[in-house]
KEKOLTOR-470998 format. One record per residue (C-alpha): residue in three letters; y negated, z, x negated. Coordinates in steps of 0.05 Angstrom, whole numbers, padded with zeros to 5 digits, always signed. Layout:
<marvexs>
AlaYZX
...
</marvexs>
This chain:
<marvexs>
Met+00004+00006-00003
Ala-00062-00017-00030
Lys-00125+00018-00035
Glu-00176+00026+00027
Ser-00226+00007-00025
Met-00200-00051-00055
Lys-00180-00074+00013
Ala-00261-00070+00022
Lys-00284-00105-00034
Gln-00234-00158-00018
Arg-00261-00173+00057
Lys-00343-00165+00014
Lys-00314-00218-00034
Ile-00286-00267+00033
Lys-00348-00257+00069
Met-00392-00270+00014
Ala-00360-00336-00003
Asp-00357-00355+00066
Gln-00440-00343+00068
Tyr-00455-00384-00003
Ala-00406-00445+00017
Glu-00448-00490+00039
Lys-00506-00479-00007
Arg-00460-00477-00072
Ala-00432-00548-00050
Ala-00499-00579-00042
Leu-00518-00546-00114
Arg-00457-00566-00144
Lys-00465-00640-00119
Ala-00537-00647-00143
Ala-00522-00616-00208
Asn-00471-00658-00219
Glu-00520-00729-00202
Gly-00560-00691-00270
Asp-00609-00640-00238
Trp-00627-00589-00293
Asp-00663-00544-00238
Ala-00598-00545-00182
Met-00551-00534-00243
Met-00597-00470-00262
Ala-00595-00451-00185
Leu-00530-00455-00181
Gln-00511-00397-00247
Lys-00564-00354-00210
Leu-00518-00338-00145
Pro-00470-00284-00138
Lys-00410-00291-00185
Asn-00374-00265-00118
Ser-00396-00317-00077
Met-00337-00367-00113
Lys-00282-00384-00070
Ile-00232-00374-00131
Arg-00256-00300-00133
Val-00216-00289-00078
His-00142-00263-00090
Asn-00091-00270-00029
Arg-00072-00201-00002
Cys-00021-00192+00049
Gly-00057-00181+00115
Leu-00010-00121+00136
Thr-00005-00073+00074
Gly-00062-00100+00021
Arg-00011-00111-00026
Pro-00039-00169-00083
Arg+00026-00192-00112
Gly+00084-00234-00077
Tyr+00037-00265-00029
Met+00072-00320+00014
Arg+00012-00367+00044
Gln+00054-00394+00095
Phe+00059-00325+00135
Gly-00008-00296+00102
Ile+00040-00233+00084
Ser+00080-00206+00021
Arg+00144-00218+00005
Val+00173-00147+00022
Thr+00126-00146+00089
Phe+00177-00209+00101
Arg+00227-00171+00093
Glu+00228-00119+00127
Met+00199-00159+00192
Ala+00254-00204+00190
Leu+00301-00153+00183
Ala+00276-00120+00245
Gly+00276-00193+00274
Lys+00197-00195+00279
Ile+00208-00270+00246
Pro+00243-00319+00293
Gly+00280-00361+00255
Val+00303-00319+00199
Thr+00365-00290+00191
Lys+00390-00252+00133
Ala+00435-00306+00099
Ser+00368-00354+00093
Trp+00327-00316+00049
</marvexs>
């Protein structure tokens, strides 16, 4: 189980990345065309506004490792839910 502070940091990064996504895309396009001012403005944006800084975490436990994108949960949670029969179409022999 992840600490609540780590989950809160993650939510903050996601929110900030969504907030600056359009501005960052416009500045990046201008910077690629050779606009020096756009490049400097891009560097002044907060570091956590980059989408690459968002780390995938399990939606239920907050575990950062063993994340399964298709389900949005960690492998450990997936196994527990599959064993309890909460994920349809998954049998013990299939994992």
